[in-house]
C-alpha positions in Angstrom: 19.0 9.6 7.0 16.3 9.2 5.0 14.5 6.1 4.4 15.0 4.7 0.6 13.0 2.0 -1.0 15.0 -2.0 0.0 15.9 -3.0 -3.0 13.9 -5.5 -2.1 10.7 -4.2 -3.3 12.5 -2.8 -5.6 13.5 -5.6 -7.2 9.5 -7.3 -6.5 8.5 -3.7 -8.4 10.5 -4.8 -11.3 9.7 -7.8 -11.6 6.1 -7.3 -11.7 7.2 -4.7 -14.7 5.6 -1.4 -12.6 9.2 -0.1 -12.0 10.1 3.1 -14.4 14.0 4.0 -13.3 12.7 8.2 -14.6 10.7 10.1 -11.8 7.5 11.3 -13.6 8.0 15.3 -14.0 3.8 15.6 -13.6 4.2 13.1 -10.1 6.3 15.7 -9.0 4.3 18.8 -9.4 1.5 16.5 -7.8 3.8 15.2 -4.7 5.2 18.7 -4.2 1.3 20.1 -4.1 0.6 17.3 -1.1 2.8 18.8 0.0 5.4 15.7 0.1 8.8 15.0 0.2 10.3 14.6 -2.6 13.5 13.1 -1.2 11.1 10.8 1.2 10.4 6.7 0.2 6.9 8.3 -0.4 7.6 10.4 -3.2 10.5 8.0 -4.4 7.5 5.1 -4.6 4.9 7.0 -6.0 7.4 8.3 -8.4 8.8 5.4 -10.2 6.3 2.5 -8.9 2.5 1.9 -11.3 0.5 -0.6 -12.4 -2.5 1.5 -13.2 -4.3 4.2 -10.6 -4.4 1.6 -8.2 -2.7 -1.1 -6.3 -4.3 -4.4 -4.9 -3.3 -6.6 -2.3 -4.5 -9.6 -0.3 -8.4 -8.0 -0.7 -7.1 -4.6 0.1 -6.7 -1.9 -2.3 -4.2 1.3 -2.3 -4.0 4.8 -4.8 -1.1 5.4 -6.8 -1.4 8.4 -5.5 -0.1 10.9 -7.7 -2.4 9.5 -10.3 -5.7 10.3 -8.3 -3.8 13.7 -7.3 -3.6 14.1 -11.5 -6.6 13.0 -12.4 -9.5 12.6 -10.3 -11.2 15.6 -7.0 -8.1 14.1 -4.7 -9.0 17.4 -3.1 -12.6 15.6 -1.7 -10.8 12.5 0.0 -8.6 14.5 1.7 -11.5 16.9 3.1 -13.2 13.9 4.3 -9.8 12.5 5.8 -9.2 15.7 7.6 -13.1 17.4 8.3 -15.3 13.3 8.3 -12.7 11.5 10.1 -10.5 14.4 11.5 -7.4 13.3 11.2 -5.1 15.9 11.0 -3.7 17.8 8.0 -1.0 16.1 7.9 -2.6 12.8 6.7 -2.8 11.6 3.2 -5.8 8.9 2.6 -4.4 5.8 0.9 -7.0 3.8 -0.5 -10.8 5.1 -0.2 -11.6 4.3 3.3 -13.9 0.8 2.0 -15.1 -1.2 4.5 -15.0 1.8 7.7 -11.1 0.7 7.4 -8.2 2.8 5.4 -4.4 3.5 5.4 -3.0 7.2 6.3 0.7 8.6 5.3 1.6 11.0 7.4 4.0 13.2 5.6 5.4 15.0 8.4 6.7 11.3 10.6 6.7 9.2 7.5 4.5 7.2 9.4 1.6 5.1 8.3 -1.9 4.5 9.7 -3.8 1.9 9.1 -7.0 2.6 11.5 -10.6 1.7 11.5 -14.3 3.5 12.0 -15.3 3.4 16.1 -12.5 2.2 19.5 -9.9 2.4 17.1 -10.3 6.0 15.8 -11.2 6.8 18.8 -8.0 5.7 20.5 -5.8 7.7 17.5 -7.6 10.4 18.9 -7.3 10.0 22.0 -3.1 8.9 21.3 -3.7 5.9 22.8 -3.2 4.0 18.8 0.5 4.7 17.3 1.1 4.5 13.1 1.6 0.9 13.1 4.3 1.4 10.0 7.2 3.8 11.3 8.1 4.4 7.8 6.5 3.9 3.8 8.9 1.5 3.2 8.6 -0.4 6.1 5.0 0.1 4.9 5.6 -1.3 1.8 6.6 -4.7 2.7 3.9 -5.3 5.0 1.1 -4.5 1.8 3.4 -6.1 -0.7 3.8 -9.0 1.6 7.8 -8.6 0.9 8.9 -8.3 5.2 
């Protein structure tokens, strides 16, 4: 069964004025370019929630990934993720890796990883560090403090 965004989160996004009932066709194209399942919680979030190019919570910014894919050279972020950090191809960066740490979405498993340069990154590559969130909804509840 697919995980969808919880009612609690949808209500929170509506209260913020960030929820749009109609999915953006342009953003569907961007998700397809990123090889993301359009029925995933990740796609549901990025097709219906927007507050400009980024979201900011507790001092940490995450991308509106579709906006970045459409309006910036997001390929460079992907290249940096895969070549510089040597993360597997299925990982999509959710932020700019500011402060040498960042969030990454695994488009194959739906998991979300938080990792920093140094020991954490090494432990992840060695299989000792697992993604902290089993699905994107769980990550969103943490990020937006709705858990």
